[in-house]
MARBA-3410 file (N, C-alpha, C, O; in Angstrom, 1 decimal):
145
184.6,-66.9,82.5,185.2,-68.1,81.9,186.6,-67.8,81.4,187.6,-68.5,81.6 ~ 186.7,-66.6,80.7,188.0,-66.2,80.2,189.1,-65.9,81.3,190.2,-66.2,81.1 ~ 188.6,-65.4,82.4,189.5,-65.0,83.5,190.1,-66.3,84.0,191.3,-66.4,84.2 ~ 189.3,-67.3,84.3,189.8,-68.6,84.9,190.6,-69.3,83.9,191.6,-69.9,84.2 ~ 190.2,-69.3,82.6,191.0,-69.9,81.6,192.4,-69.3,81.4,193.4,-70.0,81.2
192.5,-68.0,81.6,193.8,-67.4,81.5,194.7,-67.7,82.7,195.9,-67.8,82.5 ~ 194.1,-67.9,83.8,194.8,-68.2,85.0,195.2,-69.7,85.1,196.0,-70.1,86.0 ~ 194.6,-70.5,84.3,194.8,-72.0,84.4,196.1,-72.5,83.8,196.6,-73.5,84.2 ~ 196.7,-71.7,83.0,198.0,-72.1,82.4,199.1,-71.0,82.5,198.7,-69.8,82.5 ~ 200.3,-71.4,82.6,201.4,-70.4,82.7,201.4,-69.6,81.4,201.4,-70.1,80.3
201.5,-68.3,81.6,201.6,-67.4,80.4,200.2,-67.0,80.0,200.0,-65.9,79.4 ~ 199.2,-67.8,80.2,197.8,-67.5,79.9,197.5,-67.5,78.4,198.4,-67.7,77.6 ~ 196.2,-67.4,78.1,195.8,-67.5,76.7,196.0,-66.2,76.0,195.9,-66.1,74.8 ~ 196.2,-65.1,76.8,196.5,-63.8,76.2,197.9,-63.4,76.2,198.3,-62.3,76.5 ~ 198.8,-64.3,75.9,200.2,-64.1,76.0,200.7,-63.1,75.0,201.7,-62.3,75.2
200.0,-63.0,73.8,200.4,-62.0,72.8,199.8,-60.7,73.1,200.4,-59.6,72.8 ~ 198.7,-60.6,73.8,198.0,-59.4,74.2,197.9,-59.3,75.7,196.7,-59.6,76.2 ~ 198.9,-59.0,76.5,198.8,-59.1,78.0,197.8,-58.1,78.5,197.2,-58.3,79.6 ~ 197.6,-57.0,77.8,196.7,-56.0,78.3,195.2,-56.4,78.2,194.3,-56.0,78.9 ~ 195.0,-57.4,77.3,193.6,-57.9,77.1,193.0,-58.5,78.4,191.8,-58.4,78.7
193.9,-59.2,79.2,193.4,-59.8,80.4,193.0,-58.7,81.4,191.9,-58.8,82.0 ~ 193.7,-57.6,81.5,193.4,-56.5,82.3,192.1,-55.8,81.9,191.3,-55.4,82.7 ~ 191.9,-55.7,80.6,190.7,-55.1,80.0,189.5,-56.0,80.4,188.4,-55.5,80.7 ~ 189.6,-57.3,80.2,188.5,-58.2,80.6,188.1,-58.1,82.0,187.0,-58.1,82.4 ~ 189.1,-58.1,82.9,188.9,-58.1,84.3,188.3,-56.7,84.7,187.3,-56.7,85.5
188.7,-55.7,84.1,188.2,-54.3,84.4,186.7,-54.3,83.9,185.9,-53.8,84.7 ~ 186.5,-54.7,82.7,185.1,-54.6,82.2,184.2,-55.5,83.0,183.0,-55.1,83.2 ~ 184.6,-56.7,83.4,183.8,-57.6,84.1,183.4,-57.0,85.5,182.3,-57.0,85.9 ~ 184.4,-56.4,86.2,184.2,-55.8,87.5,183.3,-54.6,87.4,182.3,-54.5,88.2 ~ 183.5,-53.7,86.4,182.7,-52.5,86.3,181.2,-52.9,85.9,180.3,-52.3,86.5
181.1,-53.9,85.1,179.7,-54.2,84.7,179.0,-54.9,85.8,177.8,-54.6,86.1 ~ 179.6,-55.7,86.6,179.0,-56.4,87.7,178.6,-55.5,88.8,177.5,-55.5,89.4 ~ 179.6,-54.6,89.2,179.3,-53.7,90.3,178.4,-52.6,90.0,177.4,-52.3,90.6 ~ 178.8,-51.8,89.0,178.1,-50.6,88.7,176.8,-50.7,87.8,176.0,-49.8,87.7 ~ 176.7,-51.9,87.1,175.6,-52.0,86.2,174.8,-53.2,86.4,173.8,-53.5,85.7
175.1,-54.0,87.5,174.2,-55.1,87.9,173.9,-55.0,89.4,172.7,-54.8,89.8 ~ 174.8,-55.0,90.3,174.6,-55.1,91.7,173.9,-53.8,92.2,172.9,-53.8,92.9 ~ 174.5,-52.6,91.9,174.0,-51.4,92.4,172.6,-51.0,91.8,171.7,-50.7,92.5 ~ 172.4,-51.2,90.5,171.0,-50.9,90.0,170.0,-51.9,90.5,168.9,-51.5,90.7 ~ 170.3,-53.1,90.6,169.3,-54.1,91.1,169.0,-53.9,92.6,167.9,-53.8,93.0
170.1,-53.7,93.4,169.9,-53.5,94.8,169.2,-52.2,95.2,168.2,-52.1,95.9 ~ 169.7,-51.1,94.6,169.2,-49.8,94.9,167.9,-49.5,94.1,166.9,-49.1,94.6 ~ 168.1,-49.5,92.8,167.0,-49.2,91.9,165.8,-50.2,91.9,164.7,-49.8,92.1 ~ 166.1,-51.4,91.7,165.1,-52.5,91.6,164.4,-52.7,93.0,163.1,-52.6,93.0 ~ 165.1,-53.0,94.0,164.5,-53.2,95.3,163.9,-51.9,95.9,162.9,-51.9,96.6
164.6,-50.8,95.6,164.0,-49.5,96.1,162.7,-49.1,95.5,161.8,-48.7,96.2 ~ 162.6,-49.3,94.2,161.3,-49.1,93.5,160.2,-50.0,93.9,159.0,-49.7,93.8 ~ 160.6,-51.1,94.4,159.6,-52.1,94.8,159.2,-51.9,96.3,158.1,-52.0,96.7 ~ 160.2,-51.7,97.2,160.0,-51.6,98.6,159.6,-50.3,99.1,158.7,-50.2,100.1 ~ 160.1,-49.2,98.6,159.7,-47.9,99.2,158.2,-47.6,99.0,157.6,-47.1,100.0
157.6,-47.8,97.9,156.1,-47.6,97.9,155.4,-48.5,98.8,154.3,-48.1,99.4 ~ 155.8,-49.7,99.0,155.2,-50.6,100.0,155.4,-50.1,101.4,154.5,-50.2,102.3 ~ 156.6,-49.6,101.8,156.8,-49.2,103.1,156.1,-47.9,103.5,155.7,-47.7,104.6 ~ 156.0,-46.9,102.5,155.3,-45.7,102.9,153.9,-45.7,102.6,153.2,-44.7,102.9 ~ 153.3,-46.7,101.9,151.9,-46.8,101.7,151.4,-46.0,100.5,150.2,-45.6,100.5
152.2,-45.8,99.5,151.7,-45.2,98.3,151.7,-46.2,97.1,152.3,-47.2,97.2 ~ 151.0,-45.8,96.1,150.9,-46.7,94.9,152.1,-46.8,94.1,152.4,-47.9,93.6 ~ 152.8,-45.7,93.9,153.9,-45.6,93.0,154.9,-44.6,93.4,154.6,-43.9,94.4 ~ 156.0,-44.4,92.8,157.0,-43.4,93.1,156.4,-42.0,92.8,155.5,-41.9,92.0 ~ 156.9,-41.0,93.4,156.4,-39.6,93.3,156.6,-39.1,91.8,155.7,-38.5,91.3
157.7,-39.3,91.3,158.1,-38.8,90.0,158.4,-39.9,89.0,159.6,-40.4,88.9 ~ 157.4,-40.5,88.3,157.7,-41.6,87.4,158.6,-41.3,86.3,159.3,-42.2,85.8 ~ 158.5,-40.1,85.7,159.4,-39.8,84.6,160.9,-39.7,85.1,161.8,-40.1,84.3 ~ 161.1,-39.2,86.2,162.5,-39.2,86.8,162.9,-40.6,87.0,164.1,-40.9,86.9 ~ 162.0,-41.4,87.5,162.3,-42.8,87.7,162.7,-43.5,86.4,163.6,-44.3,86.4
161.9,-43.2,85.4,162.2,-43.8,84.1,163.5,-43.3,83.5,164.3,-44.1,82.9 ~ 163.8,-42.0,83.7,165.1,-41.5,83.2,166.3,-42.1,83.9,167.3,-42.5,83.3 ~ 166.1,-42.3,85.3,167.2,-42.9,86.0,167.4,-44.3,85.6,168.5,-44.9,85.7 ~ 166.4,-45.0,85.1,166.5,-46.4,84.6,167.2,-46.4,83.3,168.1,-47.2,83.0 ~ 166.7,-45.5,82.3,167.2,-45.6,81.0,168.6,-45.0,80.8,169.2,-45.1,79.7
169.1,-44.3,81.8,170.5,-43.8,81.7,171.5,-45.0,81.8,172.6,-44.9,81.2 ~ 171.2,-46.0,82.5,172.1,-47.1,82.8,172.5,-47.8,81.5,173.7,-48.1,81.3 ~ 171.6,-48.2,80.6,172.0,-48.9,79.3,173.0,-48.0,78.5,173.9,-48.6,77.9 ~ 172.8,-46.7,78.5,173.7,-45.9,77.7,175.1,-45.9,78.3,176.1,-46.0,77.6 ~ 175.2,-45.8,79.6,176.5,-45.9,80.3,177.1,-47.3,80.2,178.3,-47.3,80.0
176.3,-48.3,80.2,176.8,-49.7,80.0,177.4,-49.8,78.6,178.4,-50.5,78.4 ~ 176.7,-49.2,77.6,177.2,-49.2,76.2,178.6,-48.6,76.1,179.4,-49.1,75.4 ~ 178.8,-47.5,76.8,180.1,-46.8,76.8,181.2,-47.7,77.4,182.3,-47.7,76.9 ~ 180.9,-48.4,78.5,181.9,-49.3,79.0,182.2,-50.5,78.1,183.4,-50.8,77.9 ~ 181.2,-51.0,77.4,181.5,-52.1,76.4,182.3,-51.6,75.3,183.2,-52.2,74.8
181.9,-50.4,74.7,182.7,-49.8,73.6,184.1,-49.5,74.0,185.0,-49.5,73.2 ~ 184.3,-49.1,75.2,185.6,-48.7,75.7,186.6,-49.8,75.6,187.8,-49.6,75.5 ~ 186.1,-51.1,75.7,187.0,-52.2,75.6,187.5,-52.4,74.2,188.5,-53.1,74.0 ~ 186.8,-51.9,73.3,187.1,-52.1,71.8,188.0,-50.9,71.3,188.4,-51.0,70.2 ~ 188.1,-49.8,72.1,188.8,-48.6,71.6,190.3,-48.7,71.9,190.7,-48.6,73.1
191.2,-48.9,71.0,192.6,-48.8,71.1,193.2,-49.5,72.3,193.9,-48.9,73.1 ~ 192.9,-50.8,72.5,193.5,-51.5,73.5,192.6,-51.6,74.8,192.9,-52.4,75.7 ~ 191.6,-50.8,74.9,190.7,-50.8,76.1,191.3,-50.2,77.3,192.4,-49.8,77.4 ~ 190.5,-50.2,78.4,190.8,-49.7,79.7,191.1,-50.8,80.6,190.1,-51.6,80.9 ~ 192.3,-51.0,81.0,192.6,-52.1,81.9,193.3,-51.7,83.2,194.4,-52.2,83.5
192.6,-50.9,84.0,193.2,-50.4,85.2,192.6,-51.0,86.4,193.0,-50.7,87.5 ~ 191.6,-51.9,86.3,190.9,-52.5,87.4,189.7,-51.7,87.7,189.5,-50.6,87.2 ~ 188.8,-52.3,88.6,187.5,-51.6,88.8,187.6,-50.4,89.7,186.7,-49.6,89.7 ~ 188.7,-50.3,90.4,188.9,-49.1,91.3,189.3,-47.9,90.5,189.1,-46.7,91.0 ~ 189.9,-48.0,89.3,190.4,-46.9,88.5,191.3,-46.0,89.3,191.1,-44.8,89.3
192.2,-46.5,90.0,193.1,-45.7,90.8,194.1,-44.9,89.8,194.4,-45.4,88.8 ~ 194.5,-43.7,90.3,195.2,-42.9,89.4,196.5,-43.4,88.8,196.8,-43.0,87.6 ~ 197.4,-44.2,89.4,198.6,-44.5,88.7,198.3,-45.3,87.4,199.0,-45.0,86.4 ~ 197.3,-46.1,87.4,197.0,-46.9,86.2,196.0,-46.2,85.3,195.9,-46.6,84.1 ~ 195.3,-45.3,85.8,194.3,-44.6,84.9,194.7,-43.3,84.4,193.9,-42.6,83.7
195.9,-42.9,84.6,196.4,-41.6,84.1,196.8,-41.7,82.6,196.8,-42.8,82.1 ~ 197.1,-40.6,82.1,197.4,-40.5,80.6,198.8,-41.2,80.4,199.0,-41.7,79.2 ~ 199.6,-41.4,81.4,200.9,-42.1,81.2,200.7,-43.6,80.9,201.4,-44.1,80.0 ~ 199.8,-44.2,81.5,199.6,-45.6,81.3,198.4,-46.0,80.4,198.4,-47.1,79.8 ~ 197.5,-45.1,80.2,196.4,-45.3,79.2,196.3,-44.0,78.3,195.4,-43.2,78.5
197.1,-43.9,77.3,197.1,-42.7,76.4,196.0,-42.9,75.3,196.3,-42.5,74.2 ~ 194.9,-43.5,75.6,193.8,-43.7,74.7,192.5,-43.2,75.2,192.4,-42.9,76.4 ~ 191.5,-42.9,74.4,190.2,-42.5,74.9,189.4,-43.5,75.7,188.4,-43.2,76.2 ~ 189.9,-44.7,75.8,189.2,-45.8,76.4,188.9,-45.5,77.9,187.8,-45.7,78.4 ~ 190.0,-45.0,78.6,189.8,-44.7,80.0,188.9,-43.5,80.2,188.1,-43.5,81.2
188.9,-42.5,79.3,188.0,-41.4,79.4,186.5,-41.9,79.2,185.6,-41.4,79.9 ~ 186.3,-42.8,78.3,185.0,-43.4,78.1,184.5,-44.1,79.4,183.3,-44.0,79.7 ~ 185.4,-44.9,80.0,185.0,-45.6,81.2,184.6,-44.6,82.3,183.6,-44.7,83.0 ~ 185.4,-43.5,82.5,185.2,-42.5,83.5,183.9,-41.8,83.2,183.1,-41.5,84.1 ~ 183.6,-41.5,82.0,182.4,-40.8,81.6,181.2,-41.7,81.8,180.2,-41.2,82.3
181.3,-43.0,81.5,180.2,-43.9,81.8,179.9,-44.0,83.2,178.7,-44.1,83.6 ~ 180.9,-44.0,84.1,180.6,-44.1,85.5,180.0,-42.8,86.1,179.2,-42.9,87.0 ~ 180.4,-41.7,85.5,179.7,-40.4,85.8,178.2,-40.5,85.4,177.4,-40.0,86.2 ~ 178.0,-41.0,84.2,176.6,-41.0,83.8,175.8,-42.0,84.7,174.6,-41.7,85.0 ~ 176.3,-43.1,85.0,175.6,-44.1,85.9,175.4,-43.4,87.3,174.4,-43.7,87.9
176.4,-42.7,87.7,176.3,-42.0,89.0,175.1,-40.9,89.0,174.4,-40.8,90.0 ~ 175.0,-40.2,87.9,173.9,-39.3,87.7,172.5,-40.0,87.8,171.6,-39.5,88.4 ~ 172.5,-41.2,87.2,171.2,-42.0,87.2,170.9,-42.4,88.7,169.8,-42.4,89.1 ~ 172.0,-42.8,89.4,171.8,-43.2,90.8,171.3,-42.1,91.7,170.5,-42.2,92.5 ~ 171.9,-40.9,91.4,171.5,-39.7,92.2,170.1,-39.3,91.9,169.3,-39.0,92.8
169.7,-39.4,90.6,168.3,-39.1,90.3,167.3,-40.1,91.0,166.2,-39.8,91.4 ~ 167.7,-41.4,91.0,166.9,-42.4,91.6,166.8,-42.1,93.1,165.7,-42.3,93.7 ~ 167.9,-41.8,93.8,167.8,-41.5,95.2,167.1,-40.3,95.5,166.4,-40.2,96.5 ~ 167.1,-39.3,94.6,166.3,-38.1,94.8,164.8,-38.4,94.7,164.0,-37.9,95.5 ~ 164.5,-39.3,93.8,163.1,-39.8,93.7,162.7,-40.6,94.9,161.5,-40.4,95.4
163.6,-41.3,95.5,163.3,-42.1,96.7,163.0,-41.1,97.8,162.0,-41.3,98.6 ~ 163.8,-40.1,98.0,163.6,-39.1,99.1,162.3,-38.4,98.9,161.6,-38.2,99.9 ~ 162.0,-37.9,97.7,160.7,-37.2,97.4,159.5,-38.1,97.7,158.5,-37.6,98.3 ~ 159.6,-39.4,97.3,158.5,-40.3,97.6,158.3,-40.5,99.1,157.2,-40.5,99.6 ~ 159.4,-40.7,99.8,159.3,-40.9,101.3,158.7,-39.7,102.0,157.9,-39.8,102.9
159.2,-38.5,101.5,158.7,-37.3,102.2,157.3,-36.9,101.8,156.5,-36.5,102.7 ~ 157.0,-36.9,100.5,155.7,-36.3,100.1,154.6,-37.3,99.9,153.4,-36.9,100.0 ~ 154.8,-38.6,99.7,153.8,-39.5,99.3,153.5,-40.6,100.4,152.9,-41.6,100.1 ~ 154.0,-40.3,101.6,153.8,-41.4,102.6,152.3,-41.4,103.2,151.6,-40.4,103.0 ~ 152.0,-42.5,103.7,150.6,-42.7,104.2,150.3,-41.7,105.4,151.2,-41.4,106.2
149.1,-41.2,105.4,148.7,-40.3,106.5,148.9,-41.0,107.9,148.4,-42.1,108.1 ~ 149.6,-40.3,108.7,149.8,-40.8,110.1,151.1,-41.5,110.3,151.5,-41.9,111.4 ~ 151.9,-41.7,109.2,153.2,-42.3,109.3,154.1,-41.3,109.9,154.2,-40.2,109.4 ~ 154.8,-41.7,110.9,155.7,-40.8,111.7,156.9,-40.5,110.8,157.5,-41.3,110.2 ~ 157.2,-39.2,110.8,158.4,-38.7,110.0,159.7,-39.1,110.6,160.7,-38.8,110.0
END
């Protein structure tokens, strides 16, 4: 809503704080891509479909599965808090180096965003490791490798 409202009028609603628009767009994109689409598509559907496809009751390592799930809220919390730290991180969801370097973001906000994406990536890797272990070790007898 804020993104469209800012684009609806010349100068935008954040004319006093032009960086705020960039922070909102960056936060929205990071939350939607890395904390909604990827966890739902890979984690949610993977945890539901892989046991059905290989014929087992549950994933091979349920604690690893739970850890990969509970890492995501912590990383999401870091992204949200980074928007409140000294102007926020407003480099876009790609976090390309010209805008994400210390010259353009001399605050800890960009470091918090990068750390949160690393934490979310660790959770995704653990989830994919659990998927591979489940497919290899817990498949139905007679299922072709």
